[in-house]
N, C-alpha and C positions, 0 to 999 in steps of 0.2 A: 117248863123252860121255857119262855114267851118267845112265840117266833119274831124272827125280825119281819118290820114292813117292808116291804121290797118296792112299796109304790114309791117309799121317798129317795130308791134312788134309780129316777126312769129311763127305761134301757135310748131310750132317742137320744140324748145327753149326747154329743161329740163328747167320743175321747180324746186323752192328756196319750202324746205321745210328746214318750223320751228317750231320750237320747242319753244312751250307755256314756257313763265313765270311761275315764282312759290313763292315760300314762302318758308321757312328757318328760324326759331332756332334760336337761337343763345348765347352768355356768355358771359362779360367780364371778363374772367376767372384772367386775371393781368394787371397789367399797366406800364407806364413804361415814363419816363423822360429821356434826355439828357439838364440839363440843367449847362453845360458848351461848351467849345469849343470841346470837343470833340464830334462825334459821339453816342460813346458807356451809353447805358440808367442804369438807374438806379431803381427796384420797387418807382412803388408810390402806393397811397391809391385810387389816383382822378385825373385826369383830366382837368385842362380849359382852353376849344378849342374855339376860335377865327378864325373867316374871316379867319387871317394868324396863323392858327395852334395854334398847344401850348405853351402859353406865355412861354417867356424865355429861347424856345428851339433848339436848335441845327439845326433844321432843318424848324423853323420858319421862317413866312414871305410870303406875298402875292404872290412876286416875288422870282427868287433863277438864278442864273445862272449856265449855260449851262458844260455840262462834257461831256467824254467821249458817255456818251448812243445817246447824240444828237449829231451827226457827222455833221447834214446837216445846223450845226452853227457855229462860229466860236469860239470856246473853249472862256466862258465868255460872251456870252450873257445873255442880261439878258432877263427871259422866264416867263413867269405862276408856279409856283411851286405849280405842283401835287404831288408831293411828299412831303406830311409836315407829314402822319402816315406814319410808316409801320405796316404791322399786320402781327403775323403767327401764325402756328399752333404746337403741344405740337407732334402732329404724324407726321406730316412731317417730323418738329427737328431730332426726334428720329433717320427717316429713315436714313437721313442724317448722321446721326454723327455713324450708325451702317456701313453705306458706306466708311463711312473717319478713319472706325479705335478706334474711342472714346465711351467713355462711358454715355458723356453727350452732347447738343450742347446749356450753355444757351442765350433765344433773347435778353434778356441786352448787348452779345457780339457781337448783330452783328444789334443793335444798333436800337431794335424793340421796338413799341410805345406800342401795343395792346399784347394779347395773349387766342383768341380768340379758345371759344370748340364748338363740337355743331355743328358741319358745314364738310362735311363729302367733303376730295380733297379742303381746302378750296384758296390755291393759283390758282386753273384751276375754280374761282368766276367768271368769262367777266366783264373787261370793262361796266358800269352805273349800278353797282351794288348799292343798296343803304341796307347801315344799320341805321333801325333804336332806338335808345337808350332808352333802357325804363325811365330816365331824360329828353327826350326830342332831347337829340343830334341826326343830323343824319350828318351819310359821305358816300363819293362815293369815291367807288373804280373805279382810273382810267388805274390802267393791272400791271401781274404779276411783284417785285419786282425780275428784274436781281440779280444771284449772284454773287462776282466781288471778285477780291483779296482783299484790302482794309479786310472788312469783315474776309474773310479767315487767316488775318496779326493777326486779334482779335480772331481769333480761337486760333491758331496756337500760341499766346501768351500766356492765360490765362490753354490750355491742356500742358505749357513748351515744346510744342515737337522739339526734336533732331536737326532735319530740317523743323524751318520753312517756308521757302520759300518752300521747296516741299507742307507744310502742307498746307500752303495758296493760292498753285496753285488748290490743290484739292479740295481745296469748290466751286468753282465757277464749276468745273466737274461734283461733286457728286449731288451739290445742285439747280441744272435744273429743270421748274417747282416744288420745292418744297419750295426757299426760302421764300414763302409770297408774295402782295401783297402791291401794294402803293394805297393810298386813299386823297382825301383834306376833308374840313372840308366844308357844305353844309347849316347846322345850329348850329351855336354857343351854348353850355355850357357847362357845370359843368358833365364828363364820371365819378364814380365810380368805385370799384370792384365785381365783384360780378351780375352788370347788366345784364337782359338780353335783348334781341336784338332783332328785326322784321329785319329779310333778305326779300331785292325782288328779286328778279333774274331779269331780265328784258327779251324776248323774247330775241334767238339766231337764228344765221341763216349763212351760207357757202356763201361770198359776190366772183358770182363769172360774171365777164364782159362781 
């Protein structure tokens, strides 16, 4: 058997700090769906989730078309839909509203599907985190949901902003890393308002080549 060349792995290289995984307890405070041709959502008591997301929802589908978030593809390229669900937290939306000089920002204005309670700094949950719902559904976190001008325009409309363009642009500037998460369905089923959620955060590290 050929011996491993240890010189390929110099001991002088700095070690990688690994933060252990952990479990958190959360709650589905409110649920929303967009049963129309528009991304804004409406409050519902339950969500029927399949492998393609929420049944008949604006963001449902196994695949989606690429947009401005994927500059490496020509716009409109068919790709996996990792944005089936949008998750937000009330405390983070309150911070954004305060920064924008507003009394509130409602989850449905920006197309949220789930208002999650009990997770500190929800938007900072790492990719790969799993949410196990009491009723049997599992969803997997893909990434932070980057705030965009489209959601900003929705907010500006609902608050009757005097300068809607300025308000729309202010949202991406103030909501960075506070806009929540996008996720996809790993195990389908029905989620109901008030369900407890077991959150499993994976090991984390900073990759350095």
